[in-house]
N, C-alpha and C positions, 0 to 999 in steps of 0.2 A: 909380845909380838902377836900373839893370837888375837889380843884385844884390838891392836892397831889394824890387823888384817880384816877383822870383823867390821870395824868402823869404816875402813876403806871400801869394803864390799857394800855396806849400806849406802855410803855416799855415792858409789858408782850406780847403784840401783836407782837412787833418788835422781841422779843426774839423767839417767836414761829415761825415767818416767817424766821428768821435767821436759826433756827434749821431745818426747812423744806428745806430751800435752801441748807444747808450743807448736809442734807440727800440725796437730789437729786444729788448734786455734787458728794457725796460719792458713790452713786449708779452708776452714770456715770463713775466715776473713777474705781470702782470695775469691772464694765462691760468692760471697756477698758483693764483692767489688767487681769481679770479672765474669761471674757465671751468667747463664742465659737470662736470669732474673736479677742480676747484680746491679749495683749502683751505676756503674759506667754504662751498662746496656740500657738501663732505664733512662739515664740522662740522654743517651744517644737517641733512644726512641722518642723522648720528649722533644728534642731538638728537631728530629725528623717530622714528627707530627705538627710542630709549630710551622716548619717550612712548608709542609703540605697544605696546612690551613691557610697560610699566607699566599701560597701559589694558587689555591682554590679561590680565595678572595680576589686575587688579582685577575684570575681567569674570568670570574663572574663580572668584575668591573670592565675588563676588556670586551667581554661578550656583550655586556649591556651597551657599551659605547658603539660596538660594531653594528648592533642591530637597531640602533635608534637614529632616526634621521634628524640631525640638528646638532649644533655645536654645544648645546647645554647638557649633553648626556652625562658627562662626568659630574657636573655641578648637581644634577638631579640625583645621581647615585649618592653623592655626599649628603644631600638633603634627606634621602631615604634612610641614611644612617643616623639621623637625628641632629645633623649639623645645619647651621645657617650658612648658605653658600651662594656663590654666583660665578659665572664665567667672566673673564676679563679678556682684554686684547692680548695679554701676555701669558695667560694661564687661567688659574682658578683661585678663589679665596674661600676659605671655610672656617667657621668659628664654633667652638663648643664651650660650655660652661666649664670652668677650671675645678669645680667641686667645692670651692671655699665660700661660695655665695657672694664673692666680691669681684671676681675677675672672669674673663674669658680668655681662651687660647686661640689665637688667630694663626692659621696655617696658610702659607703661600705655596701654591703648586705651580709647576711649569705645565706646558701643554701636553706633556707625556704623563702627567699625574704624579710627578715626584715632588716631595716636599722640599722646597729650597730655603725656607725661612719660617720661624715661629716667633710670635710675639705674645706677651701677656698684657692684656689691656683691662683697665678697671671699668666697671659699670659706671655710667653717669650717675651723679647724686640724685636721689629721689626727688628732692625739693626743686630740681630744675624744671619739673613738669607739673602741670595742673592735672589732677586725677579725679575722675568720678568713681567713687567707691561702689556706687549702686550698680554700675555697668562694667566695672573693671577696665575703664577706658582712660588712656591718656588723651586729654582733650586740647593740649597746647603746651606752650612754654610759659613758665611762671614769670610774670613781669616783675615780681619782687625778688627774683633770685639774685644773690650777691655772694661771690666767693672770692676770698683773698683781696677784697677791695676792688675787684674788677666787675663793675655792675653790668648786668644785662641791659641792653637798650635796643630800641627799634627806631628806624628812620624810614625815609622814602625808598631807600635801596633794599633794605631787608633787616633781618634779625641778627644781632651781634650777641654771642654767648660768652663774652669776656675771654677768660683764659682756656675755655674748652675749644680746642681746635683739632683738626685732623679727623680721627675716627670717633663717632658718637656711638657708644654702646648703650642701647636702651635696656634698662633693668628688667628682670623677669618679675620682680615683686616691688610693689609700692604700698606702703602702709599695711604690709602683711598680706596683701592680696595679689594674686597673679594678674599680670597685664595681658588682656586678651584682645584689646582694640587700640589702634593708634591713629592719632591725627595731630601732627606737630604744627601745621600751618593752616591758614585760611585762604579762601579763593582770592580775596582782594589784597592780601599782604605779601610782602617779599619773603623769600625763603631764608634758610639758615646760611649765612654767608661764609663762615670760616670752617665749615664741615666738608670733608672730602669723601668720607665713607660712613655708612650707617649699618650697624649690625642689629637686626631684629631678633629677639629671643624666641625660642620655640614654644612659648606659651601663647603667642599672638595668633588669633584666627582671622582678624579683619583689619585691612588697611582702608581707612575711611576716605570719603571724598576729599580731594585736594590735600591729602595727608602730608605730602612732601612738596607741595606747590612751590615753584620757583626756587628750589634748592640748587641754584645754578652752579655751585662748586662741587656738588656730589658726583663722583665718578663711579662709585660702586655702592650697591645696596644689597646686603646679604639677607636672603629670606629663608625661613625654615619650612619644613614640610607641614607645619601646623596651619599655614595660611589657607583660608577657604575663599576669601572674596577680596577683590581689588576694586575700590570705589572709583567713581567718575573723577577724572582729572587727577588721580592719585599722584602721578609723576609729572604733572603738567609743567612745562618749561624747566625741566631738569636738564639744562642745556649742556651739561658735561657727561651725562649718562649714556655712554655708547653701547652698553650691553647690560642685560639683566636676565636672570634665570628664574622663571616662575616654577614653583614645585608642582608636582602632579596633583597635590591636594586642592589646588585652586579650581573652583567650579564656576566662578563668575568674574567678569571684567567689566567695569563701567565705561561709559562713553568718554572719549577723549583721554583715556587713562594715560597714554604715552604721548599726548600732543606736544609737539616741538622738541621731542627728545632726539638726539643724534644717533639713534640706534642704527646699527649696520645690518644685523641679522636678528631674526626673532623666530623662536620655536614655541608653538602653542603647547602647553602641558596636556597630559592625557585626560585631565578631569574636565576640561573646557568643552561645552557643548555648542555654544554660540558666542558671537562677538557683536558688539553694537557698532553702529555707524560712528565715524570719526575716531575710532580707536587709535589710529596712527596718523591722524591728520598733521600735516606739516612735518612729517619725519623725512626730511629731505635727503638723508644719507642711507635710508633703509634700502638694502639691495635684495635680500632674500627673505621669504616668509615660508616657514615649514608648518604645515597643518597636520595635526595629530589624527589618530584614528577616531577619537571621540567627538571631534568637532563636526556636528552634522547639520548645523543651521547657519548658513552664510548667505542668506537671501538679502540682496541689496535692493531695497525698495524705495529709498529716498536719498536725497543728497544732503550733506556730503557722505560718500561711502566710507568704509573703514580705512581705505588706503588713499584718501583724498590728499592731493598735493605731495604724494610720495614719488617725486620726480626721478629718483635714482633706482626705482624698483626694477629688478632684472628678471626675477622668477618667483613663482609660487609653486611649491612642491607639496604633494599630499601623500600621507602614509598609505601604503597599498592596502591596508586593512580598513581604511575608511569606507563605510557602506554607501555614502551619499555623494562624495566628490572624488574627482581625479584631476590630474594635471597632464596636459599635452604640450610639450615644448615650453613649459613654464607658464602656460595659460590655464587658469582655473576653470573647470567645467563640472557639470553634474556627472555622476557616475555612469549614467546611461548615454552620456555624450550628446544629449539633445539640447543643452543650453550652455552658452558661454556666460560665466559669472564675472570674471575679471581678467583683463589682459594687462600685464605689467607695462608701465608707461615708457620704459626705454626700448621696447621692442620695435624693430623696424619693419618686420613682416611676419605674417602668420597665415598658413593655409587652413582655412576653416574646413573641418571635416564634413564630408557629405553625411547627412543624417541630422545635423544640427537644425533645430526648429526655431529656437528662441535666442535672441541676443539680449542679455539681461541689462538691467538698469546700470548705467555708467560703465558698461562692459569695456568699451574702448576709450573712455574719457581720458583726455590729455595724452593719448598715444600719438603725439605730434610728429613722430619720426616716420610714420607710415606715408607712403606715396601712392600705394595701390592696395585695395582691400576688396576681394571678391567673395561674395556669399553664394553658396551653391543653391540649387533649386529647392532644397529642403527647407530653407529659411523662409518663414512666413510672418514672424513676429519680431518687432524691434521695439524695445522698451525705451522710455524716456532717458535722455542723457547718454544713451549707448554710443552715439557717434559725436559726442561733444568734444571735438577737437578744438584747439585754441584758434583765435581769430586769424592767426597767420598760417594755419595749416592749409595745404592745397591738395589733400588726399583725394584720389579718384576712386569712388566706390561704385561697385556694380552688383546688382541683384539678378541672379539667373532664374529665380522663380517668382511666383505670385505672392504679393503681400496682402495679409489680412489685417495687420495692426502696425501702426508706426507712431511711437510716442513723440513728445515734444523734444526738440533739440535746441538748446539755447545759444550755443556759441559757434555753430558751424557755418560761418560766413562764406568761406571760400571753397568749401568741398563741392565736388560735383558728384551727382548720383545718377547712375544709369539704370533704368528699369525696363521691364518687358513691354508694358502697355500703359495706355493713358489711365486705365483703372488703378494701376499701381501708383501712378503719379498722384492721383486724387487721394488715395489712402494716405500718402505721406503728407499732403497739404492739409488734409482734414485733421491731422493730429497736432497741427501747429496753431499758435496764437500770436498776438501782437508782440510777445516777448521772444518769439522764436527768430532764429537768424538763418534759416534755410531759405535761400532765394529761389523763387519759382523758376527763374531763368537757369538755374544750375541743376534742375531736375530734367534729365534728358531721357526721352523714350527711344528705345532701339528702333532703328528703321526696319 
């Protein structure tokens, strides 16, 4: 009996000790899980930090968009994150390398910046392109390219790429070298016919002259932040391209870069300092131009001007931080408001501010909806083409001050000009030649 009692006592002590140990372990476990520095707390902190970071990123994006004049803000923000991107009529498109060296991931965003769809797209085969290894430049389409029995061929209409249709994803590497320059087409040849979208990789720095010439089916071109220059005629006759977002890394644009494109709105990136003549020639659907703070040279000195034949242009706005230019009622002027640079062609009226001295070259060209235009006494210089209304225009123009210079006007057959004195009338006539269309009979001296 004593032995049994002793054994039971030992067993009881062992049980108590076990329970105590288990309680201690449980406490430690609970502390690890539920304590101030426990697993759950850490997980909750991680979730909270993630949400905070996500909210901060969204705030930065929203703030960026709210403080940038132009519809390309979100696209430029995506480009700054390393993606190739563009704004579209329904939202935004952005692409990034999938990390496998073979594919890209294409994101579709709505106008609120929400991802609505993702696609995985393969890079185009390297042998589709001709490539100059000495300059790391794609120089065209390989005429010997043949895939799955569908042969590349070219005719009077354009270039056919066999079974490559839809989105063309330009590879980052060809023959083991990074692609830094692109030219898919030639000035005289037709463009890529069965391509609707082109994704340019973030290794490319230069879009060459006529790089995408006559790619009439292309509706979107996604550009990366690496792009520095856009060549002359780069997007010439891309007659389905209604929007494009140039990254802030772009510092130069060639003449006629967007000729005949159906762009509706365009915002200059912050890297651009000047634009050439004919940049938007024949962009018949272009309604709004947004000029960035960096663009400081838009001196129109010859015809055609950058907005030649942009018959739908409604307004030109300027970033308030631009040191050289401003906009009054959609009309582009120098910052000191002494010179009118360009009036949008659809305007029907404009009150020229007192203090304006110079009416720039082509300033009111094709503004055929004007019926009356009065220049205050401060205006003394009118450059060539400034009043080149169409032959059907019957605008009545009046100068309240004395004229020192009046350039050649070539198409102003039916306009009437009222001046203060016969001396002003002679200034106008002395600036004309046999190709001018200002009639002497239509220059009236105030009685």
